[in-house]
C-alpha positions as a printed NumPy array, in Angstrom:
array([[ 23.735, -34.397,  -6.039],
       [ 24.385, -38.172,  -5.85 ],
       [ 27.479, -40.018,  -7.001],
       [ 27.64 , -40.311, -10.81 ],
       [ 27.448, -43.728, -12.432],
       [ 29.252, -42.809, -15.634],
       [ 30.867, -40.121, -17.799],
       [ 29.909, -38.792, -21.212],
       [ 32.161, -37.75 , -24.115],
       [ 30.308, -36.027, -26.933],
       [ 31.201, -36.662, -30.576],
       [ 32.493, -33.055, -30.827],
       [ 35.029, -33.597, -28.019],
       [ 38.645, -33.42 , -29.306],
       [ 39.453, -36.519, -27.239],
       [ 37.685, -38.496, -29.981],
       [ 40.137, -38.892, -32.868],
       [ 38.735, -39.283, -36.357],
       [ 40.283, -40.49 , -39.594],
       [ 39.568, -38.833, -42.914],
       [ 36.021, -39.158, -44.225],
       [ 33.995, -37.753, -41.307],
       [ 31.662, -34.749, -41.448],
       [ 30.771, -32.814, -38.278],
       [ 27.435, -31.102, -37.673],
       [ 27.064, -29.216, -34.402],
       [ 23.639, -27.696, -35.015],
       [ 21.38 , -30.753, -35.465],
       [ 17.927, -30.132, -34.01 ],
       [ 16.446, -33.393, -35.312],
       [ 18.383, -36.633, -35.891],
       [ 18.052, -38.944, -38.934],
       [ 15.045, -40.677, -37.344],
       [ 13.346, -37.538, -36.066],
       [ 14.803, -37.549, -32.549],
       [ 17.215, -35.282, -30.679],
       [ 20.989, -35.966, -30.662],
       [ 22.965, -35.165, -27.506],
       [ 23.95 , -31.473, -27.46 ],
       [ 22.581, -31.211, -31.033],
       [ 25.827, -32.611, -32.424],
       [ 26.57 , -35.576, -34.738],
       [ 29.536, -36.928, -36.741],
       [ 28.613, -38.795, -39.92 ],
       [ 30.723, -41.097, -42.112],
       [ 29.791, -41.901, -45.711],
       [ 32.892, -43.923, -46.614],
       [ 35.299, -46.415, -45.052],
       [ 36.346, -44.507, -41.925],
       [ 37.271, -45.004, -38.29 ],
       [ 37.525, -43.227, -34.946],
       [ 39.128, -44.03 , -31.569],
       [ 38.935, -42.903, -27.958],
       [ 41.304, -43.599, -25.049],
       [ 40.166, -43.571, -21.42 ],
       [ 40.85 , -44.856, -17.907],
       [ 37.91 , -46.927, -16.691],
       [ 36.066, -50.257, -16.532],
       [ 33.171, -49.933, -19.005],
       [ 32.557, -48.293, -22.394],
       [ 29.601, -47.929, -24.735],
       [ 29.388, -46.191, -28.132],
       [ 26.075, -44.577, -28.986],
       [ 25.132, -43.88 , -32.592],
       [ 22.259, -43.627, -35.051],
       [ 21.21 , -45.65 , -38.075],
       [ 18.753, -45.236, -40.888],
       [ 16.106, -47.96 , -40.897],
       [ 16.277, -48.367, -44.682],
       [ 19.986, -49.135, -44.988],
       [ 22.252, -50.168, -42.117],
       [ 26.051, -49.86 , -42.525],
       [ 28.548, -52.448, -41.301],
       [ 30.995, -51.671, -38.503],
       [ 33.499, -53.4  , -36.228],
       [ 34.557, -52.508, -32.678],
       [ 37.969, -53.168, -31.076],
       [ 39.129, -52.791, -27.468],
       [ 42.928, -52.562, -27.188],
       [ 43.224, -54.248, -30.58 ],
       [ 40.83 , -57.121, -29.796],
       [ 37.634, -57.266, -31.838],
       [ 34.321, -57.364, -29.995],
       [ 31.263, -59.328, -31.018],
       [ 29.293, -57.426, -33.609],
       [ 25.909, -56.004, -32.66 ],
       [ 23.193, -56.36 , -35.29 ],
       [ 20.002, -54.322, -35.562],
       [ 16.942, -54.97 , -37.621],
       [ 15.732, -51.382, -37.5  ],
       [ 17.4  , -47.993, -37.392],
       [ 16.978, -45.566, -34.543],
       [ 18.737, -42.875, -32.504],
       [ 21.105, -43.627, -29.61 ],
       [ 21.831, -47.233, -30.457],
       [ 24.492, -48.969, -28.346],
       [ 26.806, -49.874, -31.234],
       [ 29.523, -51.279, -28.933],
       [ 29.347, -52.051, -25.194],
       [ 31.914, -53.844, -23.07 ],
       [ 32.792, -54.304, -19.4  ],
       [ 36.553, -54.198, -18.776],
       [ 39.15 , -54.481, -16.064],
       [ 39.833, -51.092, -14.561],
       [ 42.75 , -49.444, -16.377],
       [ 43.808, -47.612, -19.531],
       [ 41.965, -48.714, -22.69 ],
       [ 41.403, -47.601, -26.263],
       [ 38.256, -48.319, -28.23 ],
       [ 38.377, -48.149, -32.015],
       [ 35.403, -48.367, -34.384],
       [ 35.74 , -49.056, -38.102],
       [ 32.778, -48.572, -40.419],
       [ 32.032, -49.541, -44.019],
       [ 29.625, -46.667, -44.54 ],
       [ 28.415, -45.29 , -47.868],
       [ 26.242, -42.368, -48.916],
       [ 23.233, -44.692, -48.991],
       [ 24.231, -46.313, -45.674],
       [ 25.741, -43.577, -43.481],
       [ 27.092, -44.069, -39.965],
       [ 26.283, -41.491, -37.229],
       [ 28.231, -41.15 , -33.972],
       [ 26.431, -39.326, -31.154],
       [ 28.47 , -39.846, -27.946],
       [ 30.551, -42.295, -25.898],
       [ 29.72 , -43.315, -22.332],
       [ 32.274, -44.884, -19.987],
       [ 32.778, -45.601, -16.298],
       [ 35.88 , -43.647, -15.198],
       [ 38.446, -45.032, -12.76 ],
       [ 38.158, -43.893,  -9.162],
       [ 41.507, -42.1  ,  -9.549],
       [ 40.334, -40.212, -12.64 ],
       [ 39.77 , -36.456, -12.327],
       [ 36.177, -35.913, -13.482],
       [ 35.659, -32.297, -12.433],
       [ 35.232, -31.113, -16.035],
       [ 33.591, -34.288, -17.344],
       [ 29.904, -34.545, -18.209],
       [ 28.384, -37.046, -15.756],
       [ 25.585, -39.615, -15.772],
       [ 23.357, -39.978, -12.69 ],
       [ 20.877, -42.623, -11.612],
       [ 17.437, -41.098, -10.947],
       [ 16.938, -43.339,  -7.911],
       [ 19.647, -41.46 ,  -6.032],
       [ 19.735, -38.107,  -7.823],
       [ 16.04 , -37.222,  -8.105],
       [ 13.118, -36.747,  -5.792],
       [  9.892, -38.305,  -7.112],
       [  6.591, -36.605,  -6.352],
       [  3.336, -38.388,  -7.305],
       [  2.857, -41.865,  -8.696],
       [  5.971, -43.302, -10.306],
       [  6.331, -47.02 , -11.146],
       [  9.334, -49.112, -12.287],
       [  9.643, -49.951, -15.936],
       [ 10.07 , -53.498, -17.18 ],
       [ 12.504, -55.048, -17.651],
       [ 13.691, -54.32 , -14.114],
       [ 16.266, -51.571, -13.761],
       [ 15.405, -49.871, -17.023],
       [ 13.895, -46.812, -15.31 ],
       [ 10.683, -45.408, -13.936],
       [  7.492, -44.034, -15.51 ],
       [  4.368, -42.072, -14.692],
       [  0.894, -41.619, -16.165],
       [ -0.36 , -39.685, -13.201],
       [ -1.244, -36.096, -14.046],
       [  0.834, -33.48 , -12.176],
       [  3.448, -36.004, -11.079],
       [  6.761, -34.251, -10.544],
       [ 10.482, -34.861, -10.421],
       [ 12.8  , -32.505,  -8.572],
       [ 16.552, -32.539,  -9.262],
       [ 19.352, -30.336,  -7.955],
       [ 22.445, -30.362, -10.171],
       [ 25.746, -28.53 , -10.46 ],
       [ 26.624, -27.687, -14.079],
       [ 25.44 , -25.718, -17.087],
       [ 22.623, -27.908, -18.473],
       [ 20.731, -31.171, -17.936],
       [ 19.605, -33.871, -20.392],
       [ 16.742, -36.255, -19.545],
       [ 17.066, -39.811, -20.936],
       [ 14.001, -42.067, -21.112],
       [ 12.858, -45.412, -22.506],
       [ 10.334, -46.075, -25.258],
       [  8.417, -49.282, -24.604],
       [  5.778, -50.607, -26.96 ],
       [  3.931, -52.325, -24.086],
       [  3.027, -48.957, -22.514],
       [  2.422, -46.9  , -25.64 ],
       [ -0.205, -44.219, -26.11 ],
       [ -0.865, -40.893, -27.854],
       [  1.663, -38.112, -27.48 ],
       [  1.233, -35.615, -24.681],
       [  3.272, -32.855, -23.001],
       [  5.207, -31.999, -19.88 ],
       [  7.027, -28.91 , -18.597],
       [ 10.246, -28.102, -16.8  ],
       [ 11.444, -25.056, -14.871],
       [ 14.966, -24.023, -13.857],
       [ 15.374, -22.104, -10.609],
       [ 11.638, -21.228, -10.527],
       [ 11.612, -19.6  , -13.994],
       [  8.753, -19.771, -16.471],
       [  7.809, -23.335, -17.473],
       [  9.177, -24.746, -20.733],
       [  6.922, -27.242, -22.526],
       [  8.329, -30.351, -24.266],
       [  6.579, -33.273, -26.035],
       [  6.183, -36.739, -24.526],
       [  6.245, -39.414, -27.23 ],
       [  6.693, -43.137, -27.589],
       [  8.636, -44.136, -30.703],
       [  8.647, -47.852, -29.926],
       [  7.056, -50.169, -32.475],
       [  6.48 , -53.851, -33.135],
       [  9.838, -54.077, -34.95 ],
       [ 11.605, -52.126, -32.165],
       [  9.589, -52.819, -29.027],
       [ 12.075, -51.225, -26.585],
       [ 14.379, -48.235, -27.173],
       [ 16.738, -47.303, -24.355],
       [ 18.621, -44.079, -23.633],
       [ 16.357, -41.858, -25.717],
       [ 16.652, -38.094, -25.191],
       [ 13.316, -36.75 , -23.978],
       [ 14.459, -33.119, -23.521],
       [ 17.542, -30.966, -22.972],
       [ 17.555, -27.732, -21.014],
       [ 19.104, -24.537, -22.253],
       [ 22.611, -23.592, -21.099],
       [ 22.871, -21.663, -17.845],
       [ 25.839, -20.178, -15.977],
       [ 27.856, -22.954, -14.424],
       [ 26.747, -23.559, -10.862],
       [ 24.028, -25.05 ,  -8.698],
       [ 20.556, -25.211, -10.291],
       [ 17.129, -26.637,  -9.355],
       [ 15.083, -28.505, -11.976],
       [ 11.407, -29.388, -11.606],
       [  9.536, -31.492, -14.206],
       [  5.723, -31.8  , -14.277],
       [  3.761, -34.391, -16.316],
       [  0.613, -33.06 , -18.044],
       [ -0.819, -36.295, -19.498],
       [ -3.042, -39.009, -18.054],
       [ -3.414, -42.771, -17.939],
       [ -4.413, -42.982, -21.615],
       [ -1.442, -41.005, -22.922],
       [  2.173, -41.854, -23.588],
       [  3.972, -42.198, -20.252],
       [  6.832, -39.959, -19.118],
       [  9.791, -42.241, -18.491],
       [ 13.151, -41.6  , -16.845],
       [ 16.238, -43.826, -17.123],
       [ 19.166, -41.47 , -16.38 ],
       [ 20.237, -37.837, -16.212],
       [ 23.257, -36.263, -17.931],
       [ 24.705, -33.123, -16.347],
       [ 26.848, -31.033, -18.673],
       [ 29.723, -29.39 , -16.828],
       [ 31.405, -27.43 , -19.628],
       [ 30.241, -25.951, -22.916],
       [ 33.683, -25.513, -24.549],
       [ 35.636, -28.44 , -26.042],
       [ 38.195, -29.919, -23.695],
       [ 41.834, -30.374, -24.699],
       [ 42.972, -33.879, -25.565],
       [ 44.336, -35.656, -22.452],
       [ 48.112, -35.99 , -22.465],
       [ 47.873, -39.65 , -21.379],
       [ 45.707, -40.724, -24.314],
       [ 47.317, -43.071, -26.784],
       [ 45.232, -43.319, -29.939],
       [ 45.36 , -46.645, -31.732],
       [ 45.538, -46.56 , -35.482],
       [ 43.709, -49.051, -37.717],
       [ 47.065, -50.585, -38.674],
       [ 47.438, -51.877, -35.101],
       [ 44.289, -53.994, -35.481],
       [ 45.031, -57.349, -37.199],
       [ 41.665, -57.723, -38.901],
       [ 41.239, -54.094, -39.927],
       [ 41.077, -53.71 , -43.702],
       [ 39.302, -50.359, -43.925],
       [ 41.206, -47.29 , -45.09 ],
       [ 39.949, -43.722, -45.467],
       [ 38.524, -42.964, -48.886],
       [ 39.587, -39.331, -49.209],
       [ 42.992, -38.892, -47.645],
       [ 44.539, -35.432, -47.49 ],
       [ 48.098, -36.819, -47.756],
       [ 48.062, -37.42 , -51.515],
       [ 48.845, -33.844, -52.466],
       [ 52.286, -33.373, -53.931],
       [ 54.476, -30.894, -52.048],
       [ 55.236, -27.604, -53.749],
       [ 58.786, -27.115, -55.038],
       [ 58.918, -23.41 , -54.262],
       [ 62.043, -23.828, -52.117],
       [ 64.305, -25.297, -54.844],
       [ 62.98 , -22.828, -57.445],
       [ 63.719, -19.816, -55.223],
       [ 67.146, -21.205, -54.333],
       [ 68.041, -21.688, -57.987],
       [ 66.937, -18.162, -58.874],
       [ 68.966, -16.602, -56.051],
       [ 71.99 , -18.735, -56.905],
       [ 71.842, -17.723, -60.572],
       [ 71.547, -14.06 , -59.634],
       [ 74.58 , -14.266, -57.319],
       [ 76.573, -16.087, -60.025],
       [ 75.762, -13.29 , -62.488],
       [ 76.929, -10.634, -60.007],
       [ 80.181, -12.485, -59.262],
       [ 80.888, -12.969, -62.977],
       [ 80.315,  -9.261, -63.656],
       [ 82.66 ,  -8.246, -60.834],
       [ 85.369, -10.599, -62.06 ],
       [ 85.051,  -9.178, -65.603],
       [ 85.351,  -5.583, -64.316],
       [ 88.409,  -6.429, -62.2  ],
       [ 90.019,  -8.235, -65.137],
       [ 89.497,  -5.229, -67.442],
       [ 90.975,  -2.865, -64.853],
       [ 94.003,  -5.095, -64.342],
       [ 94.497,  -5.328, -68.098],
       [ 94.313,  -1.542, -68.531],
       [ 96.821,  -1.014, -65.712],
       [ 99.223,  -3.551, -67.195],
       [ 99.102,  -1.668, -70.532],
       [100.248,   1.546, -68.781],
       [103.153,   0.007, -66.889],
       [105.928,   1.441, -69.261],
       [104.745,   4.926, -68.268],
       [104.185,   4.126, -64.595],
       [107.5  ,   5.661, -63.576],
       [106.731,   8.917, -65.387],
       [103.687,   9.7  , -63.225],
       [103.003,  12.898, -65.266],
       [ 99.31 ,  13.524, -65.917],
       [ 98.837,  17.288, -65.816],
       [100.094,  19.559, -68.683],
       [103.569,  21.169, -68.364],
       [104.294,  24.784, -67.452],
       [106.989,  27.052, -68.975],
       [110.098,  26.163, -67.042],
       [113.689,  25.395, -68.049],
       [115.617,  22.605, -66.495],
       [119.221,  21.64 , -66.728],
       [119.753,  17.95 , -66.856],
       [122.487,  16.417, -64.787],
       [123.226,  13.951, -67.563],
       [124.778,  14.656, -70.968],
       [124.448,  12.974, -74.296],
       [127.614,  11.141, -73.5  ],
       [127.327,   7.602, -72.196],
       [129.675,   8.445, -69.34 ],
       [128.079,  10.265, -66.36 ],
       [131.414,  11.898, -65.514],
       [131.103,  14.183, -68.559],
       [127.695,  15.613, -67.649],
       [128.972,  18.84 , -66.222],
       [131.611,  19.2  , -68.888],
       [129.106,  18.94 , -71.712],
       [126.979,  21.827, -70.351],
       [123.939,  20.954, -72.441],
       [120.997,  23.33 , -71.859],
       [117.474,  21.854, -72.317],
       [114.704,  24.22 , -73.384],
       [111.207,  22.764, -72.98 ],
       [108.237,  23.96 , -74.906],
       [105.382,  25.603, -72.918],
       [103.428,  23.174, -70.762],
       [105.952,  21.601, -68.354],
       [104.976,  22.338, -64.74 ],
       [107.441,  24.574, -62.934],
       [106.348,  23.695, -59.396],
       [107.205,  19.98 , -59.532],
       [109.1  ,  18.658, -56.584],
       [112.758,  17.781, -56.856],
       [112.077,  14.022, -57.071],
       [109.724,  14.454, -60.013],
       [112.234,  16.761, -61.726],
       [114.945,  14.138, -61.497],
       [112.639,  11.46 , -62.912],
       [111.628,  13.697, -65.824],
       [115.299,  14.545, -66.463],
       [116.101,  10.848, -66.514],
       [113.347,  10.212, -69.05 ],
       [114.537,  13.147, -71.201],
       [118.128,  11.949, -71.075],
       [117.09 ,   8.399, -72.016],
       [115.094,   9.818, -74.916],
       [118.11 ,  11.844, -75.973],
       [120.124,   8.685, -76.122],
       [117.392,   6.91 , -78.076],
       [116.395,   9.607, -80.574],
       [119.448,  11.714, -81.286],
       [121.221,   9.12 , -83.411],
       [118.137,   8.599, -85.537],
       [117.311,  12.257, -85.913],
       [120.817,  13.671, -86.401],
       [123.004,  11.61 , -88.741],
       [126.224,  12.932, -87.318],
       [126.277,  14.802, -84.059],
       [129.375,  16.944, -83.733],
       [131.654,  15.875, -80.96 ],
       [132.706,  18.202, -78.207],
       [135.966,  19.007, -79.95 ],
       [134.292,  19.846, -83.248],
       [131.678,  21.948, -81.521],
       [134.314,  23.944, -79.748],
       [136.06 ,  24.52 , -83.069],
       [132.988,  25.86 , -84.854],
       [131.265,  27.65 , -82.01 ],
       [132.173,  28.957, -78.633],
       [128.79 ,  27.964, -76.949],
       [127.307,  24.649, -76.075],
       [124.624,  22.988, -78.237],
       [121.046,  23.882, -77.393],
       [118.538,  21.021, -76.97 ],
       [114.83 ,  21.781, -77.418],
       [112.135,  19.291, -76.364],
       [108.796,  19.981, -78.012],
       [105.381,  19.534, -76.492],
       [103.524,  18.856, -79.744],
       [104.323,  17.338, -83.1  ],
       [103.636,  20.447, -85.185],
       [105.751,  22.216, -87.823],
       [109.469,  22.601, -87.04 ],
       [111.115,  25.898, -88.166],
       [114.343,  25.588, -90.051],
       [117.469,  26.639, -88.189],
       [120.487,  28.532, -89.52 ],
       [123.184,  26.367, -91.029],
       [125.618,  26.866, -88.171],
       [122.971,  26.871, -85.382],
       [123.901,  24.665, -82.458],
       [120.261,  23.359, -81.791],
       [119.027,  19.814, -81.29 ],
       [115.217,  19.235, -81.583],
       [113.686,  16.466, -79.409],
       [110.145,  15.165, -80.155],
       [107.544,  15.546, -77.368],
       [106.959,  13.008, -74.586],
       [103.284,  12.276, -74.006],
       [101.836,  11.527, -70.618],
       [ 99.157,   8.808, -70.299],
       [ 95.574,   9.97 , -70.426]])
């Protein structure tokens, strides 16, 4: 196929960046004025909105649609510089809303619209001339029929010059070989060559013919309409295909016109080029339009602080409970410290011990006193020697503490030896029950029980 003369970016391409306020429709079979949008896709704005597109090239044109009853207002900017506004007296499909020749290089076009529900703004596609260094392998391309098509039959140039070719000769054909997935035929409606609607057919790779209508939507108010979609083929596997178009009308019918051909190379949206640099409306000095329904007005949820506070309170409660438990344990241990040296918890067994200390304050008289201590049942007999000594020390200290209060006058060693030939007998009781009376001359000293901590 011949060298392309331009590239096409559909409105559904992610390289086109929209503000808030746009609605996308990718299944439009008939446009707002009854004609076909490119690839059956349109973006519509019904409020103050904008879009932008960045490219490397030397020419750009924005194609859109307007309702004839109510035309919106819009402004176009190239690299922040406003272009002359284009005014239309009638609405139609595929209007060139902005067109500008540029120096070859990187550019950004931005369009702002003051659309409303009664005056909507439709974007169909953007056409631009890519730089020679631009990779256009996956770009939809525009071809001139004079170099890309083979004309069979009677075909004449359309006026004004360069606007395309036409035929009213029955069975005239056009043969085109293209490499892609589909082809779109663009024609011109001219009121000077109008006539009743007729039909034509196309075939792909020799398949069954597909019939499409041939119309002329030009009128006295809109005498010439350029870049109108006459038909679009179905999608085929990407590759080399042969198209043949046959006109079925005559000299009294609407002519079949051809201005350019668009070859679609991909059917899936392309990723946004890394080199694109989208301009925002704030970078345009005269831009006063802002999106009507912005999604940034929602207040952020405070779930993070709420969850943090709940977790913090729970941890504080656990720490407080642990501190309270530790404090109670420390307090209970401190209350048992006077008995810590006793270390006697289990009940005593029946065993007799002889203390190494006597009632006398002098330790040198312990053996001389020969006091025998009888314990009540319950003292353990298998205690180790260290525990025995500690218990003996406690018993001796209790003897020192309690004997004076319990016995008004304890006989001395000399008096005891005078009245009795044996040493006094000391009995330590395990409980505080009834004490049996002893004979008048009995040499017995009763010691109250010592209780171990529970």
